[in-house]
C-alpha positions as CSV (number, residue, x, y, z in Angstrom):
1,M,18.0,-94.3,26.0
2,L,17.9,-94.5,29.8
3,W,20.7,-93.0,31.9
4,V,21.4,-95.2,34.9
5,G,24.4,-93.3,36.2
6,P,24.6,-90.7,38.9
7,R,22.3,-87.6,38.3
8,L,24.3,-84.7,37.0
9,P,23.1,-81.1,37.4
10,M,21.1,-79.9,34.3
11,E,23.8,-77.4,33.4
12,R,26.4,-80.1,33.4
13,Q,24.3,-82.4,31.3
14,R,24.0,-79.7,28.6
15,T,27.7,-79.2,28.6
16,L,28.3,-82.9,28.0
17,W,27.0,-82.5,24.5
18,F,28.5,-79.0,23.7
19,H,31.8,-77.4,24.2
20,P,31.4,-74.8,27.0
21,G,32.4,-72.0,24.7
22,L,29.8,-73.2,22.2
23,L,27.2,-73.1,24.9
24,V,28.0,-69.5,25.6
25,I,27.8,-68.7,21.9
26,L,24.4,-70.5,21.7
27,R,23.1,-68.4,24.7
28,H,24.2,-65.2,23.1
29,T,22.7,-66.3,19.7
30,R,19.4,-67.1,21.4
31,Q,19.4,-63.7,23.1
32,L,20.3,-62.0,19.8
33,L,17.5,-63.9,18.1
34,V,15.0,-62.8,20.7
35,V,16.1,-59.2,20.3
36,V,15.8,-59.4,16.5
37,V,12.4,-61.0,16.7
38,V,11.2,-58.3,19.1
39,E,12.5,-55.5,16.8
40,V,10.9,-57.1,13.8
41,V,7.6,-57.3,15.7
42,K,7.9,-53.7,16.7
43,A,8.6,-52.6,13.1
44,V,5.6,-54.6,11.9
45,V,3.4,-52.9,14.5
46,V,4.6,-49.5,13.5
47,V,3.9,-50.2,9.8
48,V,0.4,-51.5,10.7
49,V,-0.3,-48.4,12.8
50,V,0.8,-46.1,10.0
51,V,-1.3,-48.0,7.4
52,V,-4.3,-47.9,9.7
53,R,-3.9,-44.1,10.2
54,V,-3.6,-43.5,6.5
55,V,-6.7,-45.6,5.8
56,V,-8.6,-43.7,8.5
57,V,-7.6,-40.4,7.1
58,I,-8.7,-41.5,3.6
59,V,-12.1,-42.7,4.9
60,V,-12.6,-39.5,6.8
61,V,-11.8,-37.4,3.7
62,V,-14.2,-39.4,1.5
63,V,-17.0,-39.2,4.1
64,V,-16.5,-35.4,4.4
65,I,-16.6,-35.1,0.6
66,V,-19.8,-37.2,0.3
67,V,-21.5,-35.2,3.1
68,V,-20.5,-31.9,1.4
69,V,-21.9,-33.1,-2.0
70,V,-25.1,-34.3,-0.4
71,V,-25.6,-31.0,1.5
72,V,-25.0,-29.0,-1.7
73,V,-27.5,-31.2,-3.7
74,V,-30.1,-30.8,-0.9
75,V,-29.7,-27.1,-0.8
76,V,-29.9,-26.8,-4.6
77,V,-33.1,-28.9,-4.7
78,V,-34.7,-26.8,-1.9
79,V,-33.8,-23.6,-3.6
80,V,-35.3,-24.8,-6.9
81,V,-38.5,-26.0,-5.2
82,V,-38.9,-22.7,-3.3
83,V,-38.3,-20.7,-6.5
84,E,-40.8,-22.8,-8.4
85,V,-43.4,-22.4,-5.7
86,V,-42.8,-18.6,-5.5
87,I,-43.1,-18.4,-9.3
88,G,-46.3,-20.5,-9.2
89,I,-47.9,-18.3,-6.5
90,C,-46.9,-15.1,-8.3
91,C,-48.4,-16.4,-11.6
92,Y,-51.6,-17.5,-9.9
93,F,-52.2,-14.0,-8.4
94,E,-51.2,-12.0,-11.5
95,S,-53.8,-9.7,-12.8
96,P,-55.4,-10.5,-16.2
97,K,-53.8,-7.3,-17.7
98,Q,-50.3,-8.7,-17.0
99,K,-51.2,-12.1,-18.6
100,V,-51.8,-10.4,-22.0
101,G,-48.1,-10.4,-22.9
102,R,-47.8,-14.2,-22.3
103,T,-47.7,-16.8,-25.0
104,F,-51.0,-18.3,-24.0
105,V,-53.5,-18.1,-26.8
106,S,-57.0,-17.3,-25.6
107,K,-60.0,-18.1,-27.9
């Protein structure tokens, strides 16, 4: 629909359709809606930050536990290998008199 009459200010054109008091209420409602949306977004951001921090802490704890387990396994394997090598060297250089008590059967 085309308006052919004199141009009215934009504010006046709005108030033609709404009661002036209703226009004030709509403005306050819009401001309140913006405030509510901003607060909801801030709350969502806080929740996301807390969840991310908890996940990071859990990942760090799991990584530390895995590293400790791997280090312990490596140390145990190294100790077992060193003990086996030492025992092998000692058995190789034993005198024949000390080998008499062993379970080897000589023919």
